[in-house]
C-alpha positions in Angstrom: 63.8 214.6 168.8 60.2 214.3 166.7 60.8 212.4 163.4 59.3 215.0 161.5 62.3 217.0 162.9 64.5 214.5 162.2 63.1 214.2 158.9 63.4 217.2 158.2 67.3 218.0 159.0 68.0 214.9 156.9 66.3 216.2 153.8 68.4 219.2 154.0 71.7 216.9 154.6 70.6 215.4 151.9 70.0 218.2 149.9 73.6 219.7 150.5 74.9 216.1 149.6 73.5 217.2 145.7 74.7 220.3 146.1 77.9 219.4 146.8 78.0 216.7 143.6 76.7 219.3 141.7 79.6 221.8 142.9 82.1 219.5 142.7 81.4 218.9 138.5 82.0 223.0 138.6 84.6 223.3 140.8 86.7 220.9 139.1 87.7 223.2 135.9 90.5 225.0 137.6 92.1 227.1 139.8 90.0 230.3 139.7 87.0 228.2 139.2 87.4 226.3 142.5 88.5 229.3 144.7 86.4 231.9 142.9 83.6 230.0 141.0 84.8 231.4 137.9 83.9 235.2 139.0 81.0 234.1 136.7 78.2 234.7 139.8 76.0 237.6 139.8 76.8 240.5 142.6 73.5 239.8 144.7 74.3 236.0 144.7 77.7 236.7 146.3 76.4 239.2 148.6 73.9 237.0 149.8 76.4 234.0 150.2 79.1 236.5 151.7 76.5 238.1 154.3 74.9 234.5 155.8 79.0 233.0 156.0 79.0 236.0 158.4 75.9 234.3 160.7 77.6 230.8 162.3 76.2 229.1 165.3 79.5 230.2 167.5 79.0 233.9 166.9 75.2 233.1 167.4 75.5 231.6 170.8 77.9 234.9 171.9 75.3 237.2 170.7 72.3 235.8 172.3 75.0 235.8 175.7 75.5 239.4 175.1 72.3 240.3 174.8 71.1 239.0 177.4 73.0 240.5 179.6 73.8 243.8 178.8 70.2 244.3 176.7 69.6 246.4 174.0 73.0 248.6 174.8 74.9 245.5 173.2 74.0 246.8 169.8 77.2 249.0 170.8 79.4 245.5 171.7 78.6 244.3 168.3 81.5 247.1 167.4 84.2 244.3 169.3 84.1 242.4 165.6 83.4 245.1 164.2 80.3 244.2 162.2 80.4 247.7 160.6 83.7 247.0 158.5 81.5 246.1 155.8 80.2 249.5 155.4 83.8 251.0 154.3 83.5 247.9 152.0 80.2 248.9 150.9 81.4 252.9 150.2 85.1 252.7 148.6 87.0 249.7 149.8 85.4 247.1 148.1 85.8 248.5 144.5 89.7 249.4 145.2 90.1 245.6 146.5 88.7 244.7 143.4 90.7 246.7 141.1 93.6 244.3 141.5 92.0 241.2 139.6 93.9 238.9 141.6 92.7 235.4 143.6 93.6 236.3 147.1 94.5 238.6 149.8 98.6 237.4 149.7 98.7 237.9 145.4 97.2 241.7 145.9 100.2 242.2 147.9 101.8 242.2 144.4 99.6 245.2 143.3 101.2 247.6 146.0 104.5 246.4 146.4 105.3 244.7 142.9 108.1 242.2 143.5 110.7 244.1 145.7 111.9 241.6 147.8 110.0 243.7 150.7 106.7 242.6 148.4 108.5 238.7 148.9 108.3 239.3 152.1 105.1 241.2 152.6 103.6 238.4 150.5 104.7 235.5 152.8 103.6 237.2 155.9 99.9 237.5 154.2 100.1 234.2 154.1 100.8 233.0 157.6 99.0 235.6 158.8 96.0 234.1 156.4 96.5 230.3 157.7 96.9 231.4 161.5 93.3 233.4 160.8 91.6 230.7 159.3 92.8 228.0 161.8 91.7 230.4 164.6 87.9 230.8 163.3 88.0 226.5 162.5 88.5 226.7 166.4 86.0 229.2 167.1 83.5 227.3 164.8 84.2 224.1 166.5 83.9 225.0 170.0 80.3 226.6 168.9 79.2 223.9 167.4 80.0 221.3 170.0 78.3 223.4 172.5 75.1 223.2 170.0 74.7 219.7 168.8 75.4 218.3 171.8 71.6 218.0 173.4 70.1 217.2 170.3 71.3 213.6 171.1 71.0 210.7 173.1 74.8 209.9 173.8 76.5 211.4 176.9 79.8 212.1 175.5 81.9 215.4 175.4 81.4 218.3 173.2 84.5 217.6 171.2 83.2 214.3 170.0 80.2 216.1 168.4 82.5 219.1 166.8 85.0 216.6 164.9 82.0 214.8 164.0 80.6 217.8 162.3 83.8 219.0 161.2 84.5 215.7 159.7 81.4 215.4 157.6 81.0 219.4 156.9 84.7 218.6 155.9 83.8 216.5 152.7 81.3 218.2 151.6 83.4 221.8 151.8 86.6 219.6 149.8 84.6 218.6 146.9 82.9 221.7 146.1 85.3 224.8 146.6 83.6 227.9 146.1 80.7 226.6 144.5 79.9 224.9 147.6 80.4 227.9 149.8 77.8 229.8 147.3 75.2 227.0 146.5 75.2 226.4 151.0 75.1 229.8 151.8 71.8 230.8 149.5 70.1 227.4 151.6 71.3 228.6 154.2 70.1 232.5 154.2 66.6 231.0 153.0 66.3 228.6 155.9 67.7 231.5 158.4 64.9 233.9 157.1 62.7 231.1 158.1 63.9 230.2 160.9 63.7 233.8 162.4 60.2 234.6 161.6 59.4 231.2 163.3 60.9 232.2 166.5 59.9 235.3 167.2 56.4 234.6 166.3 56.6 231.8 168.7 58.4 234.4 171.2 55.3 236.4 170.7 52.8 234.4 171.2 54.2 233.2 174.3 55.4 236.0 176.4 54.2 239.4 177.2 56.5 242.8 177.6 55.7 242.8 180.7 57.2 239.0 181.4 60.5 240.1 179.5 60.9 243.1 182.0 59.9 241.6 185.0 63.4 239.3 184.8 65.4 242.3 183.6 66.7 245.2 184.9 65.4 248.3 185.1 66.9 250.4 181.5 67.8 246.8 180.2 65.4 247.8 176.7 67.1 251.3 176.5 70.0 251.5 173.3 71.5 254.9 175.2 73.6 255.2 178.2 75.4 257.4 180.2 79.7 257.1 181.3 78.7 254.2 183.1 76.5 251.5 183.0 73.8 251.4 185.6 72.5 247.8 184.9 71.7 246.4 188.0 71.3 242.6 188.2 71.3 242.0 192.0 67.9 241.4 192.5 67.3 239.3 189.7 71.0 237.6 188.9 73.5 238.5 191.4 76.7 236.7 189.4 75.9 238.7 186.6 76.7 242.3 188.3 80.1 240.7 188.9 80.4 239.5 185.0 79.5 243.1 184.1 81.8 245.2 186.7 84.3 243.5 188.2 87.6 243.6 185.9 88.7 240.8 183.7 91.2 239.7 185.7 89.0 238.7 188.2 86.4 237.2 186.2 84.3 239.9 184.9 83.9 241.8 181.3 85.3 245.3 183.0 82.4 247.3 181.4 81.5 249.7 184.6 82.7 252.7 182.3 80.6 251.4 179.5 80.8 255.0 177.0 84.8 254.9 177.7 84.9 251.3 176.1 82.5 251.4 173.1 84.3 254.8 172.7 87.1 252.1 172.2 85.5 249.6 170.4 84.5 252.3 168.3 88.0 253.7 167.0 89.3 249.9 166.8 86.4 249.2 164.6 87.2 252.2 162.8 90.9 251.2 161.9 90.1 247.8 161.0 87.5 248.6 158.8 89.8 251.2 157.0 92.5 248.3 156.9 90.3 246.4 154.6 88.8 243.1 154.7 91.2 240.5 156.3 92.7 237.7 154.2 89.9 235.0 154.8 86.2 234.4 153.1 85.8 238.5 152.7 88.5 239.1 150.4 87.3 236.0 148.4 83.9 236.9 148.0 85.0 240.3 147.0 87.2 239.3 144.2 84.7 237.0 142.7 82.6 239.4 141.4 83.0 240.2 138.3 83.5 244.4 138.3 84.4 247.1 141.2 80.7 248.3 140.6 79.5 244.8 141.5 82.0 244.6 144.5 80.4 247.5 145.9 77.2 246.4 145.7 77.9 242.8 147.0 78.6 244.3 150.1 75.3 246.2 150.0 73.8 243.1 150.0 76.0 241.5 152.6 75.2 244.4 154.7 71.4 243.4 155.1 71.8 239.8 154.5 74.1 239.6 157.5 72.2 241.8 160.2 68.4 241.8 160.4 67.3 238.4 159.5 70.1 237.3 162.1 69.4 239.8 164.6 65.7 238.8 164.4 66.4 235.2 165.0 69.0 235.9 168.4 66.8 238.8 170.1 63.9 236.0 169.3 66.3 233.1 171.2 67.3 235.7 174.0 63.6 236.3 174.9 62.7 232.6 175.2 65.8 232.8 177.3 65.0 235.6 179.5 61.5 234.3 180.2 61.8 230.0 180.3 65.8 229.7 181.7 66.1 232.7 183.6 65.3 230.6 187.0 67.8 227.8 186.3 70.9 230.3 184.9 70.2 232.2 188.3 70.4 229.2 189.9 74.0 228.0 188.2 75.7 230.6 190.6 78.8 231.7 189.9 79.5 229.3 186.8 76.3 230.0 184.9 76.7 229.3 181.5 74.8 231.6 178.5 76.1 229.2 176.1 73.3 226.6 176.7 70.6 229.0 175.7 70.9 228.3 172.5 70.4 224.8 172.2 68.1 224.6 175.6 65.5 226.9 173.5 65.1 225.4 170.5 65.1 221.6 172.5 62.0 222.5 174.8 60.1 225.7 173.6 60.4 225.4 169.7 57.2 223.4 168.5 57.6 220.0 166.7 58.5 220.9 162.5 59.8 224.5 163.8 62.5 222.4 165.5 63.7 220.5 162.2 63.9 224.0 160.1 65.5 226.2 162.6 68.1 223.5 163.7 68.9 222.4 159.9 69.1 226.4 159.6 71.9 226.6 162.0 73.7 223.6 161.3 73.6 225.6 157.6 74.8 229.1 159.1 78.1 226.4 160.7 78.4 224.8 157.4 78.1 228.4 155.9 81.1 230.2 157.8 83.0 226.6 158.0 83.3 225.9 154.2 84.1 229.9 153.1 87.2 229.6 155.8 88.1 226.6 154.3 88.1 227.6 150.8 90.1 230.7 151.7 93.2 229.1 153.5 93.5 226.0 150.8 93.4 229.3 148.2 96.5 230.3 149.7 98.0 227.0 150.1 97.6 226.5 146.6 97.5 229.7 144.5 100.1 231.4 147.3 102.3 228.8 148.4 102.1 225.8 145.9 101.8 227.6 142.4 104.2 230.5 143.6 107.2 228.5 145.0 107.1 225.0 143.9 105.6 224.6 140.8 103.8 227.9 138.8 103.4 226.2 135.7 101.2 223.2 137.3 98.3 222.2 135.4 94.5 222.9 136.0 93.3 219.7 137.1 96.3 219.1 139.4 95.4 222.4 141.0 91.9 221.4 141.7 93.3 218.5 143.4 95.8 220.0 145.8 92.7 222.2 147.1 91.2 219.0 147.7 94.2 218.2 149.8 95.0 220.8 151.0 91.0 221.9 152.0 91.1 218.5 154.2 94.6 219.2 155.9 93.1 222.5 156.9 89.9 220.4 158.8 92.2 218.4 160.5 94.6 221.5 161.6 91.2 223.0 162.7 90.1 219.9 164.8 93.2 220.0 166.2 93.1 223.4 168.0 89.6 223.6 168.6 90.5 221.1 170.7 93.2 222.5 172.8 90.1 225.6 172.7 88.2 226.1 176.5 84.9 228.1 175.6 82.9 230.1 172.6 83.9 233.4 175.0 87.3 233.0 175.3 88.4 232.1 171.7 85.4 234.7 170.4 87.5 237.2 172.5 90.7 236.1 171.4 89.9 236.2 167.6 88.4 240.1 168.6 90.8 241.1 170.6 94.2 239.8 169.2 94.1 238.4 166.3 91.7 241.1 163.8 94.0 244.0 165.4 97.1 242.3 164.5 96.1 243.1 160.8 95.3 246.6 161.6 98.1 248.8 161.2 99.8 247.8 157.9 97.0 247.3 155.8 96.0 250.5 156.8 99.1 252.3 156.0 99.5 250.4 152.8 96.0 252.3 151.0 97.0 255.6 152.8 100.8 256.3 152.7 102.9 256.0 149.2 105.9 255.7 151.4 105.2 252.6 152.7 106.6 249.4 151.7 107.0 245.6 151.9 109.3 245.7 154.4 107.4 247.7 156.2 104.3 246.0 155.7 106.1 242.0 156.6 107.4 243.9 160.1 104.2 244.8 161.1 102.5 241.3 160.3 105.3 239.9 162.1 105.3 242.1 165.1 101.0 242.0 165.1 100.9 238.3 164.8 103.5 237.8 166.9 102.0 240.1 169.5 98.1 238.3 168.9 99.5 234.6 169.3 101.3 236.1 173.1 98.5 237.5 174.1 97.2 234.2 174.3 99.5 233.6 177.6 98.7 237.3 178.6 95.7 238.3 181.2 94.7 241.8 179.3 91.0 243.4 179.2 90.5 243.1 175.7 90.6 246.6 174.5 94.1 247.6 176.0 95.6 244.2 174.5 94.0 245.8 171.0 95.4 249.1 172.1 98.9 247.3 172.8 99.0 244.8 169.5 98.2 247.8 168.0 100.7 250.2 168.8 103.3 247.6 169.1 102.4 246.5 165.2 102.2 250.6 163.9 106.1 251.3 165.6 107.1 248.1 164.0 105.7 249.4 160.7 107.1 252.5 160.9 110.0 251.5 161.9 111.0 249.5 159.0 109.4 251.4 156.8 111.9 254.2 157.0 114.7 252.4 157.5 114.0 251.2 153.7 113.9 252.6 150.0 110.3 253.0 149.1 109.0 250.8 146.0 110.1 251.9 142.6 108.2 254.5 140.8 106.8 252.1 138.4 105.1 249.8 140.7 103.4 253.0 143.0 102.2 255.0 140.4 100.6 252.0 138.7 98.8 251.0 141.9 97.8 254.7 142.3 96.5 254.8 138.6 94.5 251.4 139.1 93.0 251.6 142.4 92.6 255.1 142.9 93.1 255.4 146.8 93.2 258.9 148.7 95.0 259.4 151.8 99.0 260.7 151.6 99.6 260.1 147.7 100.8 263.4 146.9 104.4 262.5 145.1 102.6 260.0 143.6 100.2 261.6 141.9 102.8 264.7 140.9 104.5 261.7 138.8 101.3 260.3 137.5 100.6 264.0 136.5 104.2 264.7 134.4 103.5 261.7 132.4 99.4 262.2 132.0 98.5 266.0 132.3 94.6 265.0 132.0 94.9 262.7 135.2 93.0 263.3 138.1 93.6 261.9 141.6 90.4 260.5 143.6 88.5 263.5 145.3 85.8 261.3 146.5 87.3 261.4 150.3 84.6 263.9 151.0 81.8 261.9 150.2 83.1 258.5 151.4 83.1 260.0 155.0 79.8 261.3 154.7 78.2 258.0 153.3 80.2 256.0 156.0 78.5 258.2 158.9 75.1 257.6 157.1 76.0 254.0 156.7 76.6 253.4 159.9 73.3 254.8 161.5 71.5 252.8 158.7 73.3 249.7 159.8 72.4 250.0 163.7 69.1 250.3 162.4 69.3 246.9 160.4 70.0 245.4 164.4 68.0 247.6 166.5 64.8 246.9 164.5 64.7 243.2 164.9 65.1 243.5 168.5 62.9 245.8 169.4 60.3 243.4 167.7 61.2 240.7 169.5 61.0 242.2 172.6 57.8 244.3 171.1 59.0 247.7 172.3 56.9 249.1 169.3 57.3 252.2 169.3 61.1 251.9 169.4 61.0 249.5 166.5 58.9 252.0 164.5 61.6 254.8 165.0 64.0 252.3 164.2 62.4 251.3 160.6 61.7 254.7 160.1 65.8 255.7 160.4 66.5 252.9 158.2 64.0 253.7 155.0 65.6 257.5 155.8 68.9 256.6 155.7 68.6 254.4 152.8 66.8 256.8 150.7 70.1 259.5 151.4 72.2 256.8 150.6 70.4 255.7 147.5 71.7 259.6 145.9 74.9 260.4 147.8 76.2 256.5 147.4 74.3 254.1 144.7 73.8 256.9 142.0 77.4 257.7 142.0 78.7 254.1 141.3 78.1 254.7 137.8 78.4 251.7 135.4 80.6 248.9 136.0 84.3 249.7 135.2 86.0 247.1 133.0 88.8 244.7 134.6 92.1 246.1 135.5 95.3 244.3 135.4 97.9 244.4 138.1 100.9 246.0 137.9 103.1 242.6 137.3 101.5 243.2 133.1 103.1 246.8 133.3 103.2 249.9 134.7 101.1 251.3 131.8 98.6 249.2 131.6 
């Protein structure tokens, strides 16, 4: 790289070192300061940090590959994560989670199930799942950062050496700063990401015409909509992609020929995953870091915008450059075509001096953002939910912070070890979205919406789902069918275990229902609350929440399509997307934002008594 680019990257790394030192002084007060930044940060800052945490190098490489192969229709494949879970948190689930006023997702189990033996098992199952989830995501980050970093250095060593070095360097920053380092890195990353996204799209528009793009992609590539079957034909351009798209997954393909069916399944999966609430990782940590339930909802609104519009501007710009300048090279690779080389290749060969340093710094910041958020959430579970809960409940604040440093370091090492076992970005991404995330769904949907669900049912569902997700590593099943199978196993285990055991106590259920105020099958508990307090009103906002979610999904989709159409210079479609964004924003102003009301007071967990 040019000395100017190296200088920019060096300045960024020095800045992060300074931020790490400042963060260490702020985070060393107590466990809440270390893991939740003392719940002192404004909601918009947490929202920017939350959105930035979801933007990482590995995911960017995967989205570039999907956009290259499937074109604008890849927008629907984003549901595989699902990115629209943030809409559910924005409309209602963020406020429900924040009303617990706890430190981690496992501690939240006390809010729902109290202190019974079943609650204890539920508590433990969340801790175990959280650690599997954290290690899985660190392995995902490990594989991506290795492939990204290698092309920029002169040493011809394996990707794993670069990945190990990056995780160790970033781990030092993360260990000392806790949640403060997470947030500060995310803010810096967001600024760099916006600059990088604008720069890469300007470069793409200046260098490439729409005709050049369309000459290298099949007919229909630029269309958002589709029929029952996918009709993209790469035969005359890159024949191996037809095999990739249409062959069954067991024969080396994605198996998406019945596109309408599979996207419908992805949507169903996305709705269920979203209704389960945030997974026990940095998503729930950001929500719990807000000052009130109202701010939790607003934080997720900012997160939705930050995680989509700038990100897909960057992804679309990189993809356009890849289509124009790398199509021949990719076609020449034959059946072993590696789309994961597009991102580093574009940055290495087609970005001018100066901008290259900014772009690489932005992507390194993206990696650090997701990495430090994941490590922080994993350490929170180890310290708060294992050490404090079972070993030393009266540990002084300084010891808790010191243990946070030690466990963060241990989590980094585990991420490296498991990362060495992963084979590709696509493989680890597929396992996370098709197996690990679905393992969480069944018990977490039931816990919100069914009063009879208890800690034993939650424990059984989590164990069965997580076990099936780990077993999936040894099976060659299409991601959609893997999701449905894991979901069925987890639901069956949850319901059977629940019905074979007693429900939680009335005090616990009434406290949860009054404080969190969910809608769903809570009739018996509502009547008991009404007997105690005749003025008590249930949550009657189901219809409005569902309407806002439907509008929010359209709003969120426009945040993806507008930057994509801008990058490929389809101006009419871009302005339609912008118009849709404006109209849906106006609707949500009246049906969602105006209904949030003033900030709510802090609410306590049921451990402090059912009437409080």
